[in-house]
N, CA, C and O atoms as a GROMACS GRO file, in nm:
protein
  236
    1MET      N    1   0.085  -0.119   0.000
    1MET     CA    2   0.000   0.000   0.000
    1MET      C    3   0.089   0.125   0.000
    1MET      O    4   0.186   0.133   0.075
    2ILE      N    5   0.055   0.217  -0.083
    2ILE     CA    6   0.129   0.343  -0.091
    2ILE      C    7   0.069   0.441   0.010
    2ILE      O    8  -0.051   0.468   0.008
    3PHE      N    9   0.155   0.494   0.097
    3PHE     CA   10   0.111   0.591   0.197
    3PHE      C   11   0.137   0.730   0.142
    3PHE      O   12   0.252   0.772   0.134
    4ASP      N   13   0.033   0.800   0.105
    4ASP     CA   14   0.052   0.932   0.046
    4ASP      C   15  -0.003   1.042   0.136
    4ASP      O   16  -0.050   1.016   0.247
    5ALA      N   17   0.003   1.164   0.088
    5ALA     CA   18  -0.039   1.279   0.168
    5ALA      C   19  -0.185   1.272   0.209
    5ALA      O   20  -0.220   1.314   0.319
    6SER      N   21  -0.272   1.219   0.122
    6SER     CA   22  -0.413   1.212   0.157
    6SER      C   23  -0.436   1.113   0.271
    6SER      O   24  -0.522   1.136   0.356
    7GLU      N   25  -0.362   1.003   0.274
    7GLU     CA   26  -0.372   0.908   0.384
    7GLU      C   27  -0.330   0.974   0.515
    7GLU      O   28  -0.395   0.956   0.618
    8ALA      N   29  -0.222   1.051   0.511
    8ALA     CA   30  -0.174   1.121   0.630
    8ALA      C   31  -0.277   1.224   0.676
    8ALA      O   32  -0.300   1.241   0.796
    9ALA      N   33  -0.339   1.293   0.581
    9ALA     CA   34  -0.440   1.393   0.615
    9ALA      C   35  -0.561   1.328   0.680
    9ALA      O   36  -0.616   1.380   0.778
   10ILE      N   37  -0.602   1.213   0.628
   10ILE     CA   38  -0.715   1.140   0.686
   10ILE      C   39  -0.682   1.099   0.829
   10ILE      O   40  -0.762   1.117   0.920
   11ASP      N   41  -0.563   1.043   0.848
   11ASP     CA   42  -0.521   1.002   0.982
   11ASP      C   43  -0.520   1.120   1.078
   11ASP      O   44  -0.560   1.106   1.194
   12GLN      N   45  -0.474   1.235   1.031
   12GLN     CA   46  -0.467   1.354   1.116
   12GLN      C   47  -0.607   1.403   1.154
   12GLN      O   48  -0.632   1.440   1.268
   13ILE      N   49  -0.698   1.402   1.057
   13ILE     CA   50  -0.835   1.447   1.084
   13ILE      C   51  -0.903   1.356   1.184
   13ILE      O   52  -0.965   1.404   1.279
   14VAL      N   53  -0.890   1.225   1.166
   14VAL     CA   54  -0.952   1.130   1.258
   14VAL      C   55  -0.888   1.143   1.397
   14VAL      O   56  -0.959   1.139   1.498
   15ALA      N   57  -0.757   1.159   1.402
   15ALA     CA   58  -0.690   1.175   1.530
   15ALA      C   59  -0.737   1.301   1.602
   15ALA      O   60  -0.752   1.302   1.724
   16SER      N   61  -0.761   1.408   1.526
   16SER     CA   62  -0.806   1.533   1.588
   16SER      C   63  -0.947   1.519   1.646
   16SER      O   64  -0.990   1.602   1.726
   17CYS      N   65  -1.018   1.414   1.604
   17CYS     CA   66  -1.151   1.386   1.657
   17CYS      C   67  -1.146   1.267   1.752
   17CYS      O   68  -1.246   1.199   1.772
   18ASN      N   69  -1.030   1.243   1.811
   18ASN     CA   70  -1.010   1.135   1.909
   18ASN      C   71  -1.050   0.999   1.855
   18ASN      O   72  -1.103   0.915   1.928
   19GLY      N   73  -1.026   0.976   1.726
   19GLY     CA   74  -1.055   0.847   1.665
   19GLY      C   75  -1.200   0.827   1.625
   19GLY      O   76  -1.237   0.720   1.577
   20ASP      N   77  -1.282   0.927   1.645
   20ASP     CA   78  -1.426   0.918   1.614
   20ASP      C   79  -1.448   0.945   1.465
   20ASP      O   80  -1.442   1.060   1.420
   21ILE      N   81  -1.473   0.839   1.390
   21ILE     CA   82  -1.492   0.853   1.245
   21ILE      C   83  -1.613   0.940   1.213
   21ILE      O   84  -1.606   1.026   1.125
   22ARG      N   85  -1.724   0.919   1.284
   22ARG     CA   86  -1.844   1.002   1.260
   22ARG      C   87  -1.816   1.148   1.290
   22ARG      O   88  -1.861   1.237   1.217
   23GLY      N   89  -1.743   1.174   1.396
   23GLY     CA   90  -1.706   1.312   1.429
   23GLY      C   91  -1.620   1.374   1.321
   23GLY      O   92  -1.638   1.490   1.285
   24ALA      N   93  -1.527   1.295   1.268
   24ALA     CA   94  -1.441   1.344   1.161
   24ALA      C   95  -1.522   1.375   1.036
   24ALA      O   96  -1.500   1.476   0.970
   25LEU      N   97  -1.616   1.287   1.004
   25LEU     CA   98  -1.701   1.311   0.886
   25LEU      C   99  -1.788   1.436   0.905
   25LEU      O  100  -1.804   1.515   0.812
   26LYS      N  101  -1.844   1.452   1.024
   26LYS     CA  102  -1.924   1.572   1.052
   26LYS      C  103  -1.840   1.698   1.036
   26LYS      O  104  -1.884   1.796   0.976
   27ALA      N  105  -1.718   1.695   1.089
   27ALA     CA  106  -1.629   1.810   1.078
   27ALA      C  107  -1.599   1.840   0.931
   27ALA      O  108  -1.601   1.956   0.890
   28LEU      N  109  -1.571   1.737   0.853
   28LEU     CA  110  -1.541   1.758   0.711
   28LEU      C  111  -1.663   1.811   0.636
   28LEU      O  112  -1.649   1.895   0.547
   29LEU      N  113  -1.781   1.763   0.670
   29LEU     CA  114  -1.903   1.814   0.605
   29LEU      C  115  -1.923   1.962   0.637
   29LEU      O  116  -1.962   2.040   0.550
   30ARG      N  117  -1.897   2.001   0.763
   30ARG     CA  118  -1.911   2.143   0.800
   30ARG      C  119  -1.812   2.229   0.723
   30ARG      O  120  -1.848   2.336   0.674
   31VAL      N  121  -1.688   2.182   0.712
   31VAL     CA  122  -1.588   2.258   0.637
   31VAL      C  123  -1.630   2.268   0.491
   31VAL      O  124  -1.617   2.374   0.430
   32ASN      N  125  -1.680   2.158   0.434
   32ASN     CA  126  -1.724   2.159   0.295
   32ASN      C  127  -1.839   2.258   0.274
   32ASN      O  128  -1.841   2.330   0.175
   33GLU      N  129  -1.933   2.260   0.368
   33GLU     CA  130  -2.045   2.355   0.357
   33GLU      C  131  -1.994   2.499   0.360
   33GLU      O  132  -2.042   2.584   0.285
   34GLN      N  133  -1.898   2.526   0.448
   34GLN     CA  134  -1.841   2.661   0.455
   34GLN      C  135  -1.774   2.698   0.324
   34GLN      O  136  -1.791   2.809   0.274
   35LEU      N  137  -1.698   2.605   0.267
   35LEU     CA  138  -1.629   2.633   0.141
   35LEU      C  139  -1.728   2.654   0.027
   35LEU      O  140  -1.707   2.740  -0.058
   36GLU      N  141  -1.836   2.575   0.025
   36GLU     CA  142  -1.938   2.594  -0.078
   36GLU      C  143  -2.005   2.730  -0.065
   36GLU      O  144  -2.034   2.795  -0.166
   37THR      N  145  -2.030   2.772   0.058
   37THR     CA  146  -2.090   2.904   0.081
   37THR      C  147  -1.996   3.015   0.033
   37THR      O  148  -2.039   3.108  -0.035
   38GLU      N  149  -1.869   3.002   0.068
   38GLU     CA  150  -1.771   3.102   0.023
   38GLU      C  151  -1.760   3.105  -0.128
   38GLU      O  152  -1.752   3.212  -0.188
   39LEU      N  153  -1.761   2.989  -0.191
   39LEU     CA  154  -1.752   2.982  -0.337
   39LEU      C  155  -1.875   3.045  -0.401
   39LEU      O  156  -1.862   3.117  -0.500
   40ALA      N  157  -1.992   3.020  -0.346
   40ALA     CA  158  -2.114   3.081  -0.399
   40ALA      C  159  -2.107   3.233  -0.388
   40ALA      O  160  -2.151   3.305  -0.478
   41GLN      N  161  -2.052   3.283  -0.276
   41GLN     CA  162  -2.038   3.427  -0.258
   41GLN      C  163  -1.940   3.486  -0.359
   41GLN      O  164  -1.962   3.595  -0.411
   42ILE      N  165  -1.834   3.414  -0.386
   42ILE     CA  166  -1.736   3.461  -0.486
   42ILE      C  167  -1.800   3.463  -0.623
   42ILE      O  168  -1.787   3.561  -0.697
   43TYR      N  169  -1.871   3.355  -0.658
   43TYR     CA  170  -1.940   3.351  -0.788
   43TYR      C  171  -2.038   3.467  -0.800
   43TYR      O  172  -2.045   3.532  -0.905
   44ALA      N  173  -2.113   3.493  -0.694
   44ALA     CA  174  -2.210   3.603  -0.697
   44ALA      C  175  -2.139   3.737  -0.714
   44ALA      O  176  -2.187   3.824  -0.786
   45ALA      N  177  -2.026   3.752  -0.649
   45ALA     CA  178  -1.952   3.879  -0.656
   45ALA      C  179  -1.898   3.907  -0.795
   45ALA      O  180  -1.884   4.022  -0.835
   46VAL      N  181  -1.868   3.801  -0.870
   46VAL     CA  182  -1.814   3.822  -1.005
   46VAL      C  183  -1.918   3.797  -1.113
   46VAL      O  184  -1.887   3.792  -1.232
   47GLY      N  185  -2.044   3.780  -1.070
   47GLY     CA  186  -2.153   3.766  -1.167
   47GLY      C  187  -2.169   3.626  -1.223
   47GLY      O  188  -2.226   3.609  -1.330
   48LEU      N  189  -2.121   3.528  -1.153
   48LEU     CA  190  -2.135   3.389  -1.199
   48LEU      C  191  -2.227   3.309  -1.108
   48LEU      O  192  -2.212   3.187  -1.098
   49ASP      N  193  -2.322   3.375  -1.041
   49ASP     CA  194  -2.405   3.307  -0.943
   49ASP      C  195  -2.488   3.194  -1.003
   49ASP      O  196  -2.524   3.100  -0.932
   50GLY      N  197  -2.520   3.199  -1.130
   50GLY     CA  198  -2.591   3.090  -1.195
   50GLY      C  199  -2.508   2.963  -1.198
   50GLY      O  200  -2.563   2.853  -1.189
   51LEU      N  201  -2.378   2.977  -1.211
   51LEU     CA  202  -2.291   2.860  -1.210
   51LEU      C  203  -2.286   2.797  -1.072
   51LEU      O  204  -2.275   2.675  -1.061
   52ALA      N  205  -2.293   2.877  -0.968
   52ALA     CA  206  -2.288   2.824  -0.832
   52ALA      C  207  -2.409   2.735  -0.805
   52ALA      O  208  -2.397   2.632  -0.738
   53ARG      N  209  -2.525   2.774  -0.856
   53ARG     CA  210  -2.645   2.693  -0.834
   53ARG      C  211  -2.640   2.560  -0.908
   53ARG      O  212  -2.703   2.464  -0.866
   54GLY      N  213  -2.566   2.554  -1.015
   54GLY     CA  214  -2.556   2.432  -1.092
   54GLY      C  215  -2.436   2.348  -1.055
   54GLY      O  216  -2.393   2.263  -1.133
   55SER      N  217  -2.381   2.372  -0.937
   55SER     CA  218  -2.257   2.304  -0.896
   55SER      C  219  -2.283   2.157  -0.869
   55SER      O  220  -2.398   2.112  -0.864
   56ASN      N  221  -2.176   2.084  -0.851
   56ASN     CA  222  -2.183   1.941  -0.823
   56ASN      C  223  -2.171   1.917  -0.674
   56ASN      O  224  -2.092   1.832  -0.632
   57ALA      N  225  -2.245   1.988  -0.593
   57ALA     CA  226  -2.240   1.972  -0.447
   57ALA      C  227  -2.282   1.831  -0.410
   57ALA      O  228  -2.367   1.771  -0.475
   58VAL      N  229  -2.221   1.778  -0.305
   58VAL     CA  230  -2.249   1.642  -0.266
   58VAL      C  231  -2.363   1.632  -0.164
   58VAL      O  232  -2.400   1.521  -0.125
   59HIS      N  233  -2.417   1.742  -0.122
   59HIS     CA  234  -2.530   1.736  -0.028
   59HIS      C  235  -2.635   1.836  -0.065
   59HIS      O  236  -2.737   1.846   0.003
   0.00000   0.00000   0.00000
């Protein structure tokens, strides 16, 4: 198995949640929601708000 940066990042995220996988997933979902909100605001600011609504959001 190749140990790459994404594996290390996953281990770090889970460790920061005391090994709680559900907690880690919840934290990642919250971060993703924040990033999607920021991206929508950027799109709106530059006049691309229609593209933000048609995004490939996972939730």
